Each structure stands twice: as C-alpha cells, then as structure tokens.
C-alpha positions in Angstrom: 11.5 3.3 -11.9 9.5 5.9 -10.2 10.0 9.7 -9.7 10.2 10.7 -6.2 6.8 13.1 -6.7 4.8 9.4 -7.8 6.7 7.8 -4.6 5.3 10.2 -2.1 1.9 9.9 -4.0 1.7 6.2 -3.6 3.2 6.4 -0.2 0.3 8.5 0.7 -2.3 6.6 -1.0 -0.8 3.4 0.9 -0.9 5.2 4.0 -5.0 6.2 3.5 -5.9 2.6 2.8 -4.1 2.0 5.9 -6.3 4.2 8.0 -3.0 5.7 9.8 -3.7 9.4 9.8 -2.4 11.1 12.8 -4.8 12.9 14.9 -2.3 15.3 16.3 -0.1 15.9 13.1 -1.6 17.4 9.7 -0.5 15.9 6.6 1.3 13.1 8.9 0.0 9.2 9.3 1.4 6.9 12.2 2.7 3.7 10.2 4.5 0.9 11.1 6.5 2.3 13.9 4.1 4.2 15.7 5.5 7.6 15.0 3.8 10.1 13.0 5.4 10.2 9.2 4.9 12.6 6.4 4.6 10.8 3.0 8.4 11.7 1.7 9.8 10.2 4.9 7.7 6.7 4.5 9.5 3.4 3.1 6.7 1.5 1.7 8.7 0.9 -1.4 12.3 0.0 0.2 11.3 -1.7 3.6 9.4 -5.0 3.9 8.9 -4.1 7.7 6.5 -1.4 5.9 5.1 -3.0 3.3 4.6 -6.6 4.4 1.3 -5.0 6.8 -0.2 -3.6 3.9 0.4 -7.0 1.8 -1.6 -8.7 4.4 -4.3 -6.3 4.9 -4.7 -6.9 1.1 -4.8 -10.3 1.3 -7.5 -9.8 3.9 -9.9 -8.1 2.1 -12.6 -10.4 1.6 -13.8 -10.0 -2.3 -14.3 -11.9 -5.0 -14.3 -10.8 -8.3 -11.9 -11.6 -11.3 -10.0 -7.8 -11.4 -9.3 -8.5 -7.6 -8.3 -12.2 -7.8 -5.4 -11.0 -10.8 -4.5 -8.3 -8.7 -3.7 -10.6 -5.4 -2.0 -13.4 -7.7 0.7 -10.1 -8.5 1.1 -9.7 -5.4 1.6 -13.4 -4.7 3.9 -13.7 -7.3 6.0 -10.6 -6.3 6.4 -11.9 -2.8 7.4 -15.5 -3.9 9.9 -13.8 -6.4 11.2 -12.0 -3.4 10.8 -8.9 -5.7 10.1 -5.4 -3.3 9.7 -3.4 -6.1 7.2 -5.6 -8.0 5.2 -6.1 -4.9 5.1 -2.4 -4.0 3.6 -1.7 -7.4 1.1 -4.5 -7.2 0.1 -3.1 -4.1 -0.4 0.2 -5.3 -2.4 -1.3 -8.2 -4.4 -3.2 -5.5 -5.6 -0.1 -3.8 -6.2 1.8 -6.7 -8.6 -0.7 -7.9 -10.0 -1.0 -4.5 -10.6 2.6 -4.0 -12.2 2.7 -7.3 -14.6 -0.5 -7.2 -15.1 -1.3 -3.6 -14.0 1.5 -1.1 -17.5 3.7 -1.8 -19.8 0.8 -1.9 
C-alpha cells in the first residue's frame, strides 16, 4: 500500500506526463474534468475515469523496445483483471521508464 505522499508524487508524475499543467494556477493541473486540480486532490489511483485517458496515452506511445513491451503487457493484464490498483502501478512504472529512456531523446 502506498503512502499519501507516494500517491501525491505519482499523481503529479501522471499529470506532468499528460501535459496538463495549468497556466493560471501554479501547482495545479487540468485533469479529466477540466478543472485545475492539485496533486493531493487527484484521483488517478481511485477512479477509472481519471486513469483511463492516461492508459490510452501510454498505449498510443509508438515505441518498440523490450522494456516498454513488458510494461504495456503489465497494463493490459491489470486492465483485463479489472484491477485499478495494479493498473495504476503499471502506469506509474511506464511513465518512470518513459521519462528515463524516451522523454529527453
């Protein structure tokens, strides 16, 4: 089980991946609902409505490497098992991998 701090850090990571930083409210991100939201109030770890657009963006990433294929398979498996907690973890792992290996290329 993740701590509240870890969840907030992961929610910030996801929001940054989605490119949703609000130009009007520092530290806020425009999420699925179109409202500027702080990481502590984000629900990527709890809501399919919040998480699925992120999964879609991850799946649309056109990259081919062994590392990414395994991460995408983890997401697919968690989705098929209808396990939001595992899917959330897989998304966070994917974004961390993406940021370390692809983002700055």
